[in-house]
C-alpha positions in Angstrom: 41.5 0.2 -5.7 38.9 2.1 -3.6 38.4 1.2 0.0 35.5 1.9 2.2 36.0 3.8 5.4 34.5 2.4 8.6 32.3 5.5 9.0 30.5 4.6 5.8 29.9 1.0 6.7 27.0 1.6 9.2 25.3 4.0 6.7 25.6 1.3 3.9 24.2 -1.3 6.3 21.2 0.9 7.0 20.6 1.6 3.3 20.8 -2.1 2.6 18.4 -2.9 5.4 15.9 -0.2 4.2 16.2 -1.5 0.6 15.6 -5.1 1.7 12.6 -4.1 3.8 11.0 -2.2 0.9 11.7 -5.0 -1.6 10.2 -7.6 0.9 7.1 -5.4 1.0 6.7 -5.4 -2.8 8.6 -2.4 -4.0 10.3 -2.8 -7.4 14.1 -3.1 -7.0 14.9 0.3 -8.6 12.3 2.1 -6.6 13.4 0.4 -3.4 17.0 1.4 -4.0 16.1 5.0 -4.7 14.0 5.4 -1.6 16.4 3.4 0.6 19.1 6.0 0.2 16.9 9.0 0.8 16.4 9.5 4.5 13.5 11.9 4.0 11.2 9.0 3.3 9.4 7.5 6.3 10.0 3.8 5.7 7.5 2.7 8.2 4.7 4.9 6.7 5.6 3.5 3.2 5.3 -0.1 4.4 2.1 0.6 6.3 0.5 2.1 3.2 1.4 -0.9 1.1 0.2 -3.3 3.7 -3.1 -1.5 3.6 -3.4 -2.2 -0.1 -1.7 0.9 -1.7 0.5 0.1 -4.7 4.2 0.7 -3.8 4.7 3.3 -6.6 1.6 5.3 -5.4 2.8 5.1 -1.7 6.1 6.5 -2.8 4.3 9.4 -4.6 2.1 10.1 -1.6 5.0 10.2 0.8 7.5 11.9 -1.5 9.4 14.7 0.2 7.7 18.1 -0.1 9.1 20.1 -2.9 10.4 17.1 -4.8 9.0 16.1 -8.1 8.4 12.4 -8.0 10.7 10.5 -10.4 13.0 13.4 -11.0 
């Protein structure tokens, strides 16, 4: 049986919160999960783009970390 340390709990809560916010904004579950655990993405900028009419997958491509190949 694997147990979670208390130091990991706040990080997990943040990732869950980020994933839920992205999903609430219209991101597909898999994309929301991938972005949520990558702190290089600016969550607020992603949500703002989507709220202005940008499709979530395009917003993720636009704001993908520099040097990263989207979807890799």
